[in-house]
C-alpha positions in Angstrom: 93.5 108.5 90.4 90.7 110.8 92.0 87.7 112.4 89.6 85.9 114.0 92.6 86.5 114.8 96.4 83.1 113.2 96.3 84.6 110.0 95.3 86.7 109.1 97.9 84.4 110.6 100.3 81.4 108.3 99.5 83.6 105.5 98.5 84.9 104.8 101.6 81.2 105.2 103.9 80.7 103.7 106.7 77.0 103.0 105.6 74.4 100.5 106.0 76.8 97.4 104.1 75.2 96.3 100.8 78.2 95.8 98.3 82.4 96.1 98.1 82.8 98.8 95.7 86.9 99.4 94.5 89.0 102.3 95.3 92.2 102.4 94.5 92.4 98.7 94.9 90.9 98.4 98.1 87.3 97.5 99.0 84.8 100.3 100.3 81.7 98.9 101.9 79.1 100.9 100.9 75.0 101.1 100.9 74.8 102.2 97.1 71.0 103.9 97.1 72.3 106.2 100.3 75.9 107.0 98.4 73.8 107.5 95.5 71.6 109.6 96.7 74.0 111.6 98.2 76.2 111.9 95.5 73.9 113.4 93.3 72.5 115.9 95.5 75.6 117.0 96.3 77.1 117.3 93.3 73.8 118.7 91.8 74.3 121.6 94.9 77.9 122.4 94.3 76.9 123.2 90.7 74.0 125.5 91.8 77.0 126.9 94.3 78.9 127.8 91.4 76.0 129.4 89.3 75.5 131.4 92.2 79.0 132.4 92.6 79.6 130.8 95.6 83.2 130.8 96.8 85.5 127.7 96.6 85.9 127.7 100.7 82.5 127.9 100.8 81.7 124.4 98.4 84.4 122.7 100.6 83.2 123.6 103.2 79.7 122.3 102.1 81.3 118.9 101.0 82.9 118.3 104.4 80.0 119.2 106.4 78.0 116.2 104.2 81.1 113.8 104.7 80.8 114.5 108.7 76.8 114.5 108.9 76.4 111.1 106.9 79.6 109.8 108.7 81.6 108.6 105.8 84.4 109.2 107.3 85.6 110.2 110.5 85.8 114.0 110.6 89.8 114.0 110.3 89.5 112.0 107.6 86.5 114.6 106.1 88.5 117.4 106.5 92.0 116.1 105.3 90.2 114.8 102.1 88.3 117.5 100.8 91.3 120.0 101.5 93.7 117.1 99.4 91.4 117.0 96.4 88.8 120.6 96.3 90.9 122.1 93.2 90.8 118.8 90.9 87.3 118.0 92.6 85.7 121.3 91.8 87.1 122.0 88.9 85.2 118.3 87.8 81.8 119.4 89.9 81.9 123.0 88.1 83.7 123.1 84.9 83.7 119.7 82.9 80.1 119.7 81.9 78.7 116.3 83.8 75.3 116.2 85.2 74.7 114.3 88.5 73.8 111.3 87.1 76.7 111.1 84.7 79.7 111.9 87.5 77.8 109.5 89.9 77.7 107.0 87.8 81.5 107.2 87.0 82.0 107.0 90.6 79.6 104.6 92.1 79.2 102.5 89.0 75.9 101.8 86.7 74.1 100.4 89.9 73.5 104.5 91.1 74.1 105.8 87.3 74.4 105.4 83.8 78.2 106.4 83.7 79.1 109.0 80.9 81.3 107.1 78.1 82.9 109.6 75.9 83.5 106.4 73.4 80.2 106.1 72.9 79.9 109.3 71.1 79.9 110.5 67.5 83.0 112.7 66.9 83.9 114.8 63.9 87.3 116.6 63.0 88.1 118.8 61.0 91.2 118.0 59.2 93.8 120.8 57.8 93.6 121.3 54.4 97.2 121.8 54.0 99.8 118.4 53.6 101.6 116.9 56.1 104.9 117.5 55.4 107.6 115.1 54.1 108.7 112.8 56.2 112.7 112.7 57.2 114.9 110.3 58.0 116.3 110.2 61.6 120.1 110.4 61.7 121.8 108.1 64.6 124.3 109.6 66.1 128.1 109.9 65.1 130.3 107.2 67.2 132.0 108.2 69.9 128.9 111.2 70.5 127.9 112.5 74.0 125.1 110.6 75.4 122.3 111.9 77.2 120.7 110.4 80.2 117.4 110.8 81.3 115.2 110.6 84.3 111.7 110.5 84.1 109.6 110.6 87.1 105.8 110.8 87.3 103.4 111.1 90.9 105.7 113.9 92.4 104.0 115.6 94.9 105.0 117.8 97.9 103.4 116.3 100.9 103.8 119.1 103.8 102.3 116.9 106.5 104.7 113.6 105.7 106.1 112.2 109.0 109.4 109.8 108.7 108.3 106.3 110.4 105.0 107.2 110.6 103.3 103.9 110.5 101.1 103.2 107.3 98.5 101.3 108.8 95.9 103.7 110.6 92.4 102.9 109.6 92.5 106.1 107.3 91.8 105.6 103.1 94.7 107.9 102.9 98.1 108.9 103.9 98.1 108.2 107.5 98.2 111.7 109.4 100.4 112.4 113.0 97.6 113.1 115.7 
């Protein structure tokens, strides 16, 4: 649900209102021009930091400061959002191969830049010359055979700051945290 730290930081911005943007089903008001330019500049700077060999801690601190300076959220939210999504965001910014226009176009939409579209590409996949093995018909289990029950749970994560009974109405874009 989060491509980059930058997406949460920019899409929940408290800038001059110009248009609503949906993030996780909630409307956030952002100034598309300001958010777009800050997104591109921040993304480009993160890529330069990676080329210079800067640490992930330095890059995360940079994004946190951008969030605070532009007052995209209050200082606590800026700090917690970057901390929560730093690994995923830094991987996208430094390893996926998107440029700032492509990344910010994905995050903020075509009014910012033309987003990268992987389906609008020419793909060539070399298939093996070895033929596939013949299909074997599946055998149904014998009557009375033991049954296996499977429970599939997704989106499981540990939240060390979870507090039972904490209000869900705190005005923050993600999980409410204890004061």
